[in-house]
C-alpha positions as CSV (number, residue, x, y, z in Angstrom):
1,X,0.0,0.0,0.0
2,X,2.7,2.5,1.0
3,X,4.8,1.5,-2.0
4,X,1.8,2.2,-4.3
5,X,1.3,5.6,-2.6
6,X,4.9,6.4,-3.0
7,X,4.8,5.4,-6.6
8,X,1.7,7.5,-7.2
9,X,3.5,10.5,-5.6
10,X,6.5,10.0,-7.8
11,X,4.3,9.8,-10.9
12,X,2.5,12.9,-9.8
13,X,5.7,14.8,-9.3
14,X,6.9,13.8,-12.7
15,X,3.6,15.1,-14.2
16,X,3.9,18.4,-12.3
17,X,7.4,18.9,-13.7
18,X,6.4,18.4,-17.3
19,X,6.2,21.9,-18.7
20,X,4.9,23.1,-22.1
21,X,7.4,24.7,-24.5
22,X,6.3,28.2,-23.6
23,X,6.3,27.4,-19.8
24,X,9.8,26.0,-20.1
25,X,11.0,29.0,-22.0
26,X,9.5,31.3,-19.4
27,X,11.2,29.3,-16.6
28,X,14.6,29.6,-18.3
29,X,14.2,33.3,-18.9
30,X,13.1,33.9,-15.2
31,X,16.3,32.1,-14.0
32,X,18.4,34.1,-16.5
33,X,16.8,37.4,-15.3
34,X,17.8,36.5,-11.7
35,X,21.4,35.6,-12.6
36,X,22.0,38.5,-14.9
37,X,20.6,40.9,-12.3
38,X,23.0,39.5,-9.7
39,X,26.2,39.3,-11.8
40,X,27.8,40.9,-14.8
41,X,27.1,39.2,-18.2
42,X,30.6,37.6,-18.4
43,X,30.2,36.0,-14.9
44,X,27.0,34.1,-15.8
45,X,27.4,30.6,-17.1
46,X,24.8,28.7,-19.1
47,X,25.6,25.7,-16.9
48,X,24.3,27.6,-13.9
49,X,21.0,28.4,-15.7
50,X,20.5,24.7,-16.7
51,X,21.3,23.5,-13.2
52,X,19.0,25.9,-11.4
53,X,16.2,25.2,-13.9
54,X,16.7,21.4,-13.6
55,X,17.3,20.8,-17.3
56,X,20.2,19.6,-19.4
57,X,22.5,22.1,-21.0
58,X,21.5,20.6,-24.4
59,X,17.8,21.4,-23.7
60,X,18.7,25.0,-22.9
61,X,20.7,25.3,-26.1
62,X,17.7,23.9,-27.9
63,X,15.8,27.0,-26.9
64,X,18.7,29.5,-27.0
65,X,21.6,28.5,-29.3
66,X,24.1,30.8,-27.6
67,X,24.5,32.7,-24.3
68,X,24.2,35.9,-26.4
69,X,20.8,34.7,-27.7
70,X,19.7,33.8,-24.2
71,X,20.6,37.2,-22.7
72,X,19.0,39.0,-25.6
73,X,15.8,37.1,-25.0
74,X,15.8,38.1,-21.3
75,X,16.2,41.7,-22.3
76,X,13.5,41.6,-25.0
77,X,11.1,39.9,-22.5
78,X,11.5,42.6,-19.9
79,X,11.3,45.4,-22.5
80,X,8.0,43.9,-23.8
81,X,6.6,43.7,-20.3
82,X,7.4,47.3,-19.6
83,X,6.0,48.5,-22.9
84,X,2.7,46.7,-22.2
85,X,2.4,48.0,-18.7
86,X,3.2,51.6,-19.6
87,X,1.0,51.9,-22.8
88,X,-1.0,55.1,-22.7
89,X,-4.7,55.5,-23.6
90,X,-4.8,57.5,-26.9
91,X,-6.4,60.9,-26.7
92,X,-6.5,61.1,-22.9
93,X,-4.3,63.9,-21.4
94,X,-1.0,62.6,-20.3
95,X,-1.3,64.5,-17.0
96,X,-4.4,62.5,-16.2
97,X,-2.7,59.2,-16.9
98,X,0.8,59.8,-15.5
99,X,0.1,59.0,-11.9
100,X,-1.7,55.7,-12.7
101,X,0.9,54.8,-15.3
102,X,3.8,55.4,-12.9
103,X,2.1,53.4,-10.2
104,X,1.7,50.5,-12.5
105,X,5.3,50.8,-13.6
106,X,6.7,51.0,-10.1
107,X,4.6,48.0,-9.1
108,X,6.3,46.1,-12.0
109,X,9.8,47.4,-10.8
110,X,9.1,46.2,-7.3
111,X,7.7,42.8,-8.2
112,X,10.1,42.1,-11.0
113,X,13.2,43.7,-9.6
114,X,15.5,41.0,-11.0
115,X,14.2,41.4,-14.5
116,X,14.3,45.2,-14.3
117,X,17.9,45.1,-13.1
118,X,18.9,42.5,-15.8
119,X,17.4,44.7,-18.5
120,X,19.4,47.7,-17.5
121,X,22.6,45.6,-17.1
122,X,22.5,45.0,-20.9
123,X,24.1,48.3,-21.7
124,X,27.2,47.2,-19.8
125,X,27.4,43.8,-21.6
126,X,30.4,43.6,-23.9
127,X,28.3,42.0,-26.7
128,X,27.2,44.5,-29.4
129,X,24.2,42.4,-30.3
130,X,22.9,42.5,-26.7
131,X,23.5,46.3,-26.5
132,X,21.6,46.7,-29.7
133,X,18.6,44.8,-28.3
134,X,18.7,47.0,-25.1
135,X,18.9,50.2,-27.1
136,X,16.0,49.1,-29.3
137,X,14.0,48.5,-26.2
138,X,14.8,52.0,-24.9
139,X,13.9,53.5,-28.3
140,X,10.5,51.7,-28.2
141,X,9.8,53.2,-24.8
142,X,10.9,56.6,-26.0
143,X,8.6,56.3,-29.1
144,X,5.7,55.2,-27.0
145,X,6.0,58.3,-24.7
146,X,6.4,60.6,-27.7
147,X,3.3,59.2,-29.3
148,X,1.3,59.7,-26.1
149,X,2.4,63.3,-25.8
150,X,1.6,64.0,-29.5
151,X,-1.9,62.6,-29.0
152,X,-2.6,64.7,-25.9
153,X,-5.3,67.2,-26.7
154,X,-4.1,69.5,-23.9
155,X,-0.6,69.7,-25.3
156,X,-1.4,70.7,-28.9
157,X,0.9,73.6,-29.8
158,X,2.6,73.5,-26.4
159,X,5.2,70.8,-26.8
160,X,8.9,71.6,-27.6
161,X,10.1,71.1,-31.2
162,X,10.6,67.4,-32.0
163,X,14.4,67.3,-31.4
164,X,14.1,69.0,-28.1
165,X,11.1,66.8,-27.1
166,X,13.1,63.7,-27.9
167,X,16.0,64.8,-25.7
168,X,13.6,65.7,-22.9
169,X,12.0,62.3,-23.0
170,X,15.3,60.5,-23.3
171,X,16.7,62.4,-20.4
172,X,13.6,61.7,-18.3
173,X,13.8,57.9,-19.1
174,X,17.4,58.0,-17.9
175,X,16.3,59.8,-14.7
176,X,13.4,57.3,-14.2
177,X,15.8,54.3,-14.5
178,X,18.4,55.8,-12.1
179,X,15.7,56.6,-9.5
180,X,14.2,53.1,-9.8
181,X,17.5,51.3,-9.5
182,X,18.4,53.4,-6.5
183,X,15.0,52.9,-4.9
184,X,15.4,49.1,-5.2
185,X,18.7,49.2,-3.5
186,X,17.8,51.8,-0.8
187,X,14.0,52.1,-0.5
188,X,14.0,55.1,1.7
189,X,11.1,56.7,-0.1
190,X,7.6,55.3,-0.4
191,X,6.3,54.3,-3.8
192,X,4.0,57.3,-3.8
193,X,6.9,59.6,-3.2
194,X,8.9,58.0,-6.0
195,X,5.8,58.3,-8.3
196,X,5.3,62.0,-7.6
197,X,9.0,62.7,-8.0
198,X,9.1,61.1,-11.4
199,X,5.8,62.7,-12.5
200,X,7.1,66.2,-11.5
201,X,10.4,65.5,-13.4
202,X,8.6,64.7,-16.6
203,X,6.2,67.6,-16.4
204,X,9.0,69.9,-15.6
205,X,11.1,68.6,-18.5
206,X,8.2,69.4,-20.8
207,X,7.4,72.7,-19.0
208,X,3.7,71.8,-19.0
């Protein structure tokens, strides 16, 4: 009887460990985000990822042919998440959406701190392909904010010229990242205080 129960548990455990292709890929990317957040790119080994995930190195390479491909996928995943979370509602004044949008973003930063750190470590990676993926992600965030500002009915005719606006948005994104990374390391301010600080910084940069 006990042997049967033990066998049933073992079978159940094997069933629980069987992941779909997408679930396995997400598991590997989550492990990668944690490791790349903790250590520089050159100090993370594919063998570490496979061991923590409980898979063979060959299976990991089946999903991601090289370490560069793996890190690039981690960066793209985090960039896509942030873009989805910070998407603005077209035609609604940015000022009316800014607080809620920043609240959502800061919730993401707090609950996915490892992924956020890993994403912003990509610029320091020595691999040019990885840096390109990171910069493409930042450019997408910049374009998303620019589009939201351009669609704001309250800002028609009040925005700086395109080149100045782009610099203002780019500078604000750098400020936002620096504040969030510092907040994760030393959470002396509340989330509401960080939100209000970042909101004032954007409105001030736009002088609106």
